[in-house]
C-alpha positions in Angstrom: 134.0 77.8 151.4 135.4 74.6 152.9 137.6 76.4 155.5 138.7 79.8 156.6 142.1 81.2 155.7 143.9 82.4 158.8 145.7 85.5 157.4 146.7 87.1 154.2 150.4 86.3 154.9 149.6 82.6 155.4 147.7 82.5 152.0 150.7 84.0 150.4 153.1 81.5 151.9 150.7 78.7 150.7 150.9 80.0 147.1 154.7 80.4 147.2 155.1 76.9 148.4 152.8 75.5 145.8 154.4 77.1 142.8 157.8 76.1 144.0 156.7 72.5 144.3 155.4 72.6 140.7 158.7 74.0 139.5 160.6 71.3 141.3 158.5 68.3 140.4 156.8 69.4 137.2 153.4 68.4 138.5 151.1 70.3 140.9 150.6 68.8 144.3 147.2 67.1 144.5 145.0 68.0 147.5 142.3 65.9 149.0 138.8 66.8 148.3 135.7 66.9 150.5 132.6 64.8 149.9 131.2 67.5 147.6 134.4 67.4 145.3 135.7 70.6 146.6 139.3 71.3 147.5 140.0 71.3 151.2 142.5 73.6 153.1 145.1 71.1 154.2 147.7 71.8 156.8 151.3 71.5 155.7 151.9 68.2 157.6 148.9 66.4 156.0 149.8 64.0 153.0 153.2 65.4 152.8 156.4 63.7 152.4 159.1 63.9 155.0 160.6 66.7 153.0 157.2 68.6 152.5 157.2 71.4 154.9 155.1 73.9 152.9 151.4 74.6 153.6 148.7 73.3 151.2 146.3 75.5 149.2 142.7 75.1 147.8 141.3 75.1 144.2 138.9 78.0 143.4 136.1 77.5 141.0 135.0 80.6 139.1 131.3 81.4 139.3 129.3 81.8 136.0 127.2 85.0 135.7 123.7 84.3 135.0 121.5 86.6 132.7 117.9 87.3 133.5 115.5 86.7 130.5 114.0 89.9 129.0 110.3 90.0 128.2 108.7 91.8 125.3 105.0 92.8 125.3 102.9 91.9 122.3 102.0 95.5 121.8 105.5 96.4 121.2 105.9 93.9 118.2 103.8 93.6 115.1 103.1 89.9 114.5 101.0 89.7 111.4 100.1 91.8 108.2 98.1 91.0 105.0 99.5 92.1 101.7 97.8 91.7 98.4 97.0 93.1 95.0 93.5 94.1 94.1 91.6 91.6 91.9 89.2 94.2 90.3 91.7 96.3 88.3 90.5 97.5 84.8 92.3 99.1 81.9 92.0 99.7 78.1 94.4 98.8 75.4 97.3 101.1 75.3 96.4 102.6 78.7 98.5 103.1 81.7 97.1 101.3 84.8 98.4 101.9 88.4 98.7 98.6 90.5 99.1 99.3 94.1 100.6 96.5 96.4 98.4 97.1 99.5 99.0 96.2 103.2 96.2 96.1 105.7 98.2 97.8 108.5 101.6 99.2 108.1 102.2 100.1 111.7 105.8 99.1 112.8 106.9 98.4 109.3 110.3 100.0 108.3 111.2 97.8 105.4 109.6 95.7 102.6 110.9 93.3 100.0 108.3 92.6 97.3 108.6 90.2 94.3 106.0 89.7 91.5 105.6 88.4 88.0 103.3 89.4 85.1 102.5 88.5 81.5 104.8 90.4 79.2 102.3 89.7 76.2 99.9 92.0 77.9 101.9 94.3 80.2 105.1 96.3 80.2 106.9 97.7 83.2 110.1 99.8 83.4 112.2 100.7 86.6 111.1 104.3 86.4 107.3 103.1 86.5 107.7 102.0 90.2 107.3 104.4 93.1 106.8 104.2 96.9 103.3 103.8 98.1 101.0 105.8 100.2 102.1 104.4 103.6 105.4 106.0 103.2 104.0 109.6 102.6 105.1 110.7 106.2 108.6 109.3 105.9 110.9 111.7 104.0 113.8 109.3 104.0 112.1 106.3 102.4 114.6 104.6 100.0 113.4 102.6 96.9 115.4 100.1 95.0 113.9 98.5 91.9 115.0 95.6 89.6 112.7 95.0 86.7 113.3 92.3 84.0 110.6 93.1 81.5 111.8 90.3 79.2 110.9 87.5 81.8 108.0 89.6 83.4 109.5 89.8 87.0 110.1 92.7 89.3 111.8 92.9 92.8 111.2 96.1 94.8 113.0 97.1 98.1 111.6 100.0 100.1 112.8 101.1 103.6 112.9 103.9 106.0 114.9 104.8 109.0 112.1 104.4 111.5 109.0 102.4 112.0 105.8 103.6 110.2 102.9 104.9 112.2 100.3 104.9 109.4 97.7 102.2 108.8 96.4 100.7 105.7 97.6 101.8 102.2 100.0 100.7 99.5 103.6 99.7 100.0 104.5 100.4 96.3 102.7 101.6 93.1 103.5 100.0 89.7 102.4 101.8 86.6 102.0 99.0 83.9 101.4 100.0 80.3 98.8 97.8 78.6 99.7 96.4 75.2 97.7 98.1 72.4 96.7 94.6 71.0 95.3 93.3 74.3 92.0 91.5 73.8 89.0 93.3 75.2 87.2 91.3 77.9 90.4 89.3 78.7 92.0 89.1 82.1 95.7 88.8 83.2 97.2 87.9 86.5 99.6 89.9 88.5 101.3 87.2 90.7 102.6 88.4 94.1 105.2 85.7 94.7 106.9 87.0 97.8 106.7 89.8 100.5 109.2 90.1 103.5 108.5 92.8 106.1 111.2 94.0 108.5 113.6 91.2 107.3 111.0 88.6 108.4 110.2 90.1 111.9 106.6 90.6 110.7 104.8 87.6 109.4 102.7 88.0 106.2 99.4 86.1 106.3 98.4 84.7 103.9 101.9 84.0 102.6 102.3 85.0 98.9 103.5 82.2 96.8 104.5 81.7 93.1 101.3 80.6 91.4 97.6 81.2 92.0 96.7 82.4 95.6 94.4 85.0 97.2 97.1 87.6 97.3 97.4 87.8 93.4 95.8 90.8 91.5 93.6 90.5 88.4 93.4 93.1 85.5 90.5 93.1 83.1 91.0 94.6 79.7 88.0 96.9 78.9 87.2 99.6 76.3 87.2 103.1 77.7 87.5 106.6 76.4 86.3 110.2 77.0 83.1 110.1 74.8 79.6 110.5 76.1 76.1 109.5 75.0 73.1 111.2 76.6 69.4 111.7 76.0 66.0 111.8 77.7 62.8 109.8 78.1 59.6 111.9 78.1 55.9 111.9 77.3 55.3 114.6 74.6 52.1 115.8 75.9 52.1 119.1 73.7 53.5 117.3 70.7 56.5 119.6 70.2 59.2 116.8 70.2 61.0 118.4 73.2 61.1 117.7 76.9 59.1 120.4 78.8 58.1 120.8 82.4 56.0 117.8 83.7 56.9 115.5 80.7 59.9 113.7 82.2 59.7 110.0 82.9 62.1 109.0 85.6 63.3 105.5 86.6 63.3 104.0 83.0 66.0 101.4 82.3 68.5 102.3 79.5 70.9 99.8 78.1 74.0 100.6 76.0 75.6 97.8 74.0 78.9 98.1 72.2 78.2 96.3 68.9 81.9 95.4 68.5 82.3 93.6 71.7 78.8 93.0 73.0 79.7 94.7 76.3 76.7 96.2 78.0 76.1 99.0 80.5 72.9 100.0 82.2 71.5 103.1 83.8 68.1 104.6 84.7 66.7 108.0 83.9 66.9 110.6 86.6 64.0 112.7 88.0 64.2 115.0 85.1 64.1 112.1 82.6 67.6 112.5 81.5 70.4 109.7 81.2 74.1 109.6 80.3 76.8 107.1 79.6 80.4 108.4 80.1 84.0 107.3 79.4 83.1 105.6 76.2 85.6 104.8 73.5 84.9 105.6 69.7 82.7 103.1 68.1 79.2 102.1 67.3 76.6 101.5 70.1 72.9 100.6 70.3 70.8 102.3 72.9 67.7 100.5 74.1 65.0 101.6 76.6 62.8 99.2 78.5 59.2 100.4 77.6 57.7 102.0 80.7 54.5 100.0 81.4 52.5 103.0 82.5 52.8 104.9 79.2 51.4 104.6 75.8 54.1 103.4 73.4 55.7 106.1 71.4 57.0 103.6 68.9 60.7 103.6 69.0 62.6 101.8 71.9 66.0 101.3 70.3 68.5 103.7 68.5 72.0 103.2 67.0 74.7 105.8 67.7 78.2 106.1 66.2 80.9 107.9 68.3 83.9 109.6 67.0 87.0 110.2 69.2 86.3 113.0 71.7 82.6 113.3 70.8 79.8 114.0 73.2 76.6 112.7 71.5 73.4 114.2 72.8 69.7 114.1 72.1 69.4 110.3 72.0 65.7 110.6 73.2 62.8 108.2 73.6 59.4 109.8 73.3 56.1 108.3 74.6 52.6 109.4 74.0 51.4 109.9 77.6 50.2 108.1 80.6 48.0 105.0 80.0 44.3 105.8 81.1 44.6 103.0 83.9 47.4 105.0 85.5 45.8 108.5 85.9 45.7 108.3 89.7 43.3 110.5 91.6 46.1 112.3 93.5 47.5 113.7 90.2 44.6 116.1 90.3 44.9 117.3 93.9 46.7 120.4 95.2 49.1 118.0 97.1 50.6 117.1 93.7 50.0 120.0 91.5 51.3 122.0 89.8 52.5 119.8 86.9 56.3 119.4 87.0 56.6 120.1 90.8 58.6 117.8 93.0 55.5 116.3 94.4 54.3 115.7 90.8 57.6 114.0 89.9 57.4 111.8 93.0 53.9 110.7 92.0 54.9 109.9 88.5 57.8 107.7 90.0 55.2 105.9 92.2 53.0 105.4 89.1 56.0 103.9 87.2 56.8 101.5 90.2 53.2 100.4 90.5 53.1 99.7 86.8 56.3 97.7 86.8 55.2 95.6 89.7 51.6 95.1 88.6 50.0 97.0 91.4 46.3 97.7 90.8 45.6 101.2 89.4 43.0 103.7 90.6 40.8 105.8 88.4 40.4 109.6 89.2 37.2 110.7 90.8 34.8 112.8 88.9 35.3 115.8 91.2 39.0 115.7 90.9 38.7 115.3 87.2 36.5 118.4 87.0 39.0 120.4 89.1 41.9 119.3 86.9 40.2 120.1 83.7 39.0 123.5 84.9 42.7 124.4 85.3 43.7 122.9 82.0 40.8 124.7 80.2 42.0 128.1 81.5 38.8 128.7 83.6 39.1 131.6 86.0 37.7 129.3 88.8 37.4 125.5 89.2 34.4 126.0 91.5 32.0 126.0 88.6 33.3 122.9 87.1 33.2 121.1 90.4 29.6 122.3 91.0 28.5 121.0 87.5 30.1 117.6 88.3 28.1 117.1 91.5 25.7 114.9 89.7 28.5 112.6 88.7 29.4 111.9 92.3 26.6 109.5 92.6 28.1 107.2 89.9 29.0 103.7 90.9 32.3 103.0 92.6 33.1 100.6 89.8 36.3 101.5 88.0 34.6 101.5 84.5 31.9 103.8 85.6 34.2 106.2 87.3 36.4 106.4 84.2 33.3 107.1 82.1 32.1 109.9 84.4 35.7 111.3 84.6 36.0 111.2 80.8 32.7 113.0 80.1 33.7 115.7 82.7 37.0 116.2 81.0 35.4 116.4 77.6 32.8 119.0 78.7 35.6 121.2 80.2 38.3 120.6 77.5 39.3 123.2 75.0 39.4 120.0 72.6 35.8 119.0 73.2 34.8 119.7 69.6 37.3 117.2 68.5 35.9 114.4 70.4 33.1 112.1 69.3 30.5 111.7 72.0 27.8 110.2 69.8 28.6 106.7 70.3 26.6 104.4 72.9 27.4 104.0 76.5 29.0 100.6 76.0 32.4 99.6 77.4 34.0 99.9 74.0 32.6 103.6 73.9 34.4 104.2 77.3 37.7 102.9 76.0 37.5 104.8 72.7 36.6 108.0 74.5 39.5 107.7 77.0 41.9 107.1 74.1 40.6 110.3 72.3 41.1 112.3 75.5 44.7 111.1 75.7 45.3 111.9 72.1 43.8 115.4 72.2 44.1 116.6 75.8 47.3 117.4 77.7 46.4 115.5 80.8 49.9 116.0 82.3 
């Protein structure tokens, strides 16, 4: 302060004099100020008129209270969130499809306002078709307000809870649309997410949804679905009984299903047991096509047509081959590492043969000794030792594939129960070798 006040009594006298002066003159007495513009304490005789005998006073300036700034850590406040509708939704005509509005991280969210639009020629929505999403499962007091204008194809959804969410990714809301029964198969429709506000704007949504095409919009494709199934198998009918038996399955064969009405295709491959199945099919007519397995002699029919009725499970749509092509009778098929026929090791070897055939890998002909061992088992001999011994002279045959196949074939013929049916009188030419092998395949279960 500019000066010290002598005593409380003096201060009171100063004030009494000042207010009395104001009452008498109508104006406060002005006091001189120091170089800083502050009022000075002036004795009663300074700047006073002859009649001024009261002491002066000073002007007090109130102090403004300053507030310290508050700091908030980034961890205490969510800054960004991504909200979108999936772009790979599918549904059939007249079906109900659930459309979630997803958020990548809902931690800290306590309220959301969501606006979207849709094509009323394809989709229908009622207020009761909207529900809270998965992120609110742990919040028992989540409140939902829905405003749907199905005539214009717009929906506004408000959802909020009393406290911030602690969960992560999930859906904010779920909308169950009904697809029009006349929706065109194969067509797509857009679910336009036009606006999303989180915590009244305290959490930014990035990318920001806008009216019109953007990355947050959803896409629904109209497809034909149902509960029907078509199934069958691919196998080599070694015993010619028109049924799939142990060791006859052909795995890894590509099967294509085509809807004749729409041209829509589905593909699958046969399992280790040779079977295949198409599920969730609608009633209608379909063509089923197999890709001819290269390693097998063609059984003739590679395409069938099937007609499904509602709720039907159509079985027995099989493709039958004659057997392995001679070029793909691998040595290891006749070893104890692979046998018995139909074992897991056998199936694994058949899968390898199929792969080699499809990729064009060079095949390997069986050795004469392995052929004798295999055919001894097939012919029902009590011991394969005799057949192996009798084939000893064949082991000196050339390593050339053609001579090995001839030696292997003659060994099979000698041991086979079907030897009488084979014609061995032809010359030892290459044509004889090929004809002989074909006869072996036609009359002997080489599986």
